[in-house]
Phi, psi and omega in degrees: 000123182276176183298323182297319179292320178299316180298319180297318179295321179296315180294323178296321179297325180280357178093027182293138179239343181216130184293347182269356182216077182300141179302329179299317178296318179298318180295321178299318180295320179291325177296318179296318177297319178298326177297319177298316177298319180298318180290327176294317177295320177299320177300316179300321179291320183290341176297343177276352181229061187299323183286334172294316177297320179302312186281322185273318186258308186295328183257352184231289189296305185299312181301320180294315181295314182295317181294323179295315178298314183294329177294323180289309182287339180285353179294329179256152184276343181268167181281110178298327178309311183302315183289328175296318179294319178299314179297318183297311182290327175297320178296320179294317179295323176296319178297319177300316181297317178298317179295319179299316180293322178296318178294318181298321180269013176059032174277342175205160181276164177299319179301316181293322179296316179295323177297321179296316179299316180297316181293322177295321179297316178297319177301313182295320177300318179298317179296313183300312182292318180299310181296320181303309183287321180297319184276317192213327193301330180295349177299336178293344180266001180289161178298150176303149180303322180302322178288319181295329179272355181060040175272153179292162176300151183293133173225128181299134180286157174295158182301322181297318180292320178295322177298316180300313182293320179295320178297315178298324182292324177294316178298320180296315180296320178299316179294322180294321178297316181294323178296322182287320189249343183077009180205168179272352179194116179277346183090352180224156175299149179301135180260159179265144180304148179299327179254102182299340182298335180297314180289321179301312181295323180295321179292324177299319176294324179298321178293325178297319179290327178296323177297318179294321184292318188251357182067035179288170181300141184304330183297339178289344178268357178296151179270135180241160177299167184293154172297145180249157183242101184298148175294331182267030183303321181292331174292320174302313183298323180295337176261024174062040181237121178270339180181169177199153173259134184250099185302330185290340175237355180072018185261147169255138182228136174221164178292125185285343181248014179296143179309142187298333182298325185254347185296318179300323179293322177294319177299315181294324178300313180291326176295327177293319175300316181302330180270016173098009180271121183272292184304142184296320181296326179286321178295321178294315182294313180293327174295321177299315179297316179298322182291318181288338179269356183291141179278049177206138186291334182293311175300324180293322176295316179301317179292320181295320178292321176302314180297318180299311182296320181294313185285318178294321177296322177292319178296326182301330181291335182248337180211077184302322183296313180294323180298319179291329174299318180293324176302321179290345180275351180293144175290157185300327182297321179293316179300320178297317180295321179292323176295319178297320179295319178297317178297322182299311183284334180295331182290346182252010180293148181157181182298334180297331178302313181294322179295313180300317179294320181295317180295315180296320179297317181295318180299315181294318181292325177298330181260027172063032175270109184299128177092349180062228181294340178294343181294338177303313183286341181288352177299338180298334178296315177293323179297315181295316178301317180296314183289330177293334181262357188226138172281126182305327181292344181272350182260159178111139179280169179269138182290137178286148178302130176084359181278000000 
């Protein structure tokens, strides 16, 4: 009996029905998919032990893995993510073509081809989910930032207090604009430095200061490679995405042509994710802290405008008239930048926006992020708590000479 006959008998014993899809291969694919399901179930269990996740995963395993990945992908200036996706989808189309030709030449049945596609899809889902949780995803099970900082439970401020903070935020934003430009209106939208590395480095310094200010885990002060600007940025924008952190490569990505007023905050937000921050409101808040502590006036201006928009917008819900008065107190340069930002996002309006938000909302809710996409706006709660305990004049990094 030759090897070929032995193999046929073995496959028959395993229940083989088609020589192009051995049961062993099918079982391996199902095992990989099962591993992904297992890690998702493990995540659900670990949400009951947040401080264990904090000490074992959030402060040790995840930072080392993410930094190692980012060090490898950071060697090149382009987004490795994009090329991985291009390669992945090209491989899938090639597989489809092969299956189609096999069916056409009657080398396999339609049923078998569809089974192959299904099993490959399950395998890929298993790989994606497993790597996600092993490298970074368990960070969603860590204790809330408010608990880690030992801050009191959230309580909505009185209207008078909200008015006070909103008024201070407008004054702060006006001062930040003047610090950046030396005038209240340059006549043009704020521009981004020719060398983006300047802002990137400033934000890295901002995170180091944020660690000192709040006593966060030391790994948040580690230096990471620069933010990348994907070639497919406009496709991202059409799906209502300004940036994202990709755990599978350790890369942060933001839109490269986004207006300068908001780009540093988006960069800082993704850098916070890179440092193990899961919930969007926490990434926004920690990004805000890194930006105001950065030794460059542009990130500080970006953070001040974010605070102004958040606080005035919150005040508008309870006192629209006073909120509109504060809007009128903005210097012309800020109004010009906000108009520029509005024009930028309006060009990407369409049905893809709703799809992008729905997908992001589903992803966040699956990972126990309360409120889904609404959690982005909940960052104002952390912002208000911070400002109630801090004098605005005490925050902010020192400008570097010549910046």
